[in-house]
C-alpha positions in Angstrom: 68.8 108.2 -16.4 65.3 109.0 -15.2 64.1 112.6 -15.9 61.0 114.1 -14.4 58.5 116.6 -15.7 56.9 118.5 -13.3 53.5 120.2 -14.3 51.7 122.9 -11.7 48.2 124.2 -11.8 47.3 127.6 -10.5 45.2 128.0 -7.3 43.0 130.5 -8.3 39.1 130.8 -6.8 37.5 129.9 -10.2 39.6 126.8 -11.2 38.2 123.6 -11.0 40.0 120.1 -11.7 38.7 116.7 -11.4 41.2 114.6 -9.8 39.2 111.4 -10.4 38.8 112.2 -14.2 42.5 113.0 -14.3 43.9 109.7 -12.4 41.4 107.2 -14.2 41.2 109.0 -17.9 43.6 111.4 -18.9 46.7 109.7 -17.5 45.3 106.5 -19.7 45.6 109.0 -22.7 49.4 110.0 -21.5 50.3 106.3 -20.7 49.2 105.5 -24.5 50.7 108.5 -26.1 54.2 108.3 -24.5 54.1 104.6 -23.8 56.9 102.7 -23.1 58.8 106.1 -22.1 56.9 107.4 -19.0 57.8 105.0 -15.8 55.7 106.6 -13.3 53.4 109.3 -12.5 52.0 111.2 -9.1 49.1 113.8 -8.7 49.6 115.8 -5.6 46.9 118.0 -4.0 48.4 121.2 -2.1 46.4 122.1 0.9 48.3 125.1 2.5 51.7 126.2 2.7 53.9 125.8 5.9 52.6 128.9 7.2 48.8 128.1 6.8 48.4 130.4 3.7 47.1 129.1 0.6 49.2 127.8 -2.0 50.1 129.3 -4.8 49.2 125.8 -6.9 46.0 123.4 -6.3 47.7 120.6 -8.2 51.4 119.1 -9.1 51.8 116.3 -11.5 55.2 114.5 -11.6 55.6 112.2 -14.5 58.8 110.2 -14.3 60.5 109.6 -18.1 63.0 107.1 -18.8 65.1 109.8 -20.1 65.3 113.5 -20.5 65.8 113.2 -24.1 62.8 111.0 -24.9 60.6 113.2 -23.0 61.7 116.3 -24.9 61.0 114.2 -28.2 57.9 112.7 -27.3 56.4 116.3 -26.0 57.8 117.8 -29.1 55.6 115.5 -31.3 52.6 117.3 -32.1 50.7 113.8 -33.2 51.5 111.9 -30.1 50.8 115.0 -27.9 47.8 116.5 -29.2 45.0 113.8 -27.8 46.8 114.5 -24.2 46.4 118.7 -24.8 42.9 118.2 -26.3 41.9 116.5 -23.2 43.0 119.2 -20.4 39.4 120.6 -20.8 37.8 117.4 -19.5 39.4 117.6 -16.3 40.2 121.5 -15.9 39.2 124.7 -16.6 42.6 126.1 -16.3 45.6 125.3 -18.1 48.9 124.2 -16.1 50.8 127.1 -15.3 54.4 125.9 -15.5 55.8 122.7 -17.1 59.4 122.1 -16.2 61.9 119.3 -16.7 65.1 118.0 -15.2 67.0 115.0 -14.2 67.2 113.4 -11.0 70.5 113.9 -8.8 69.7 112.3 -5.4 66.9 110.7 -3.7 66.1 109.0 -0.2 63.4 106.2 -0.3 62.2 105.0 3.2 63.4 101.3 4.1 60.6 99.3 4.9 62.5 98.6 8.1 62.3 102.0 9.0 60.0 103.8 11.4 
């Protein structure tokens, strides 16, 4: 069963994140370090809350893993994780605030025939 890792980056006045570097370079490191266990990933930029207030977080990373066990094992492996963690200053001056793991319990995907 797929597992998900969510990483949130704080939205502070001094925070700088380079999403282009993250997508092109950092995720290549992640893919190399943890293949074949990473199934997909997404980078989401937050712009506002529903009330229009600034969001608490600026970016969310969602990594889909092939299993919760492999996610835990790979992230606990300091040799595999080291290049990924050492690369963070290349795209961000703030570290991730939260890293949480979980398993998918429900999903709805839009069908191509739906509008």
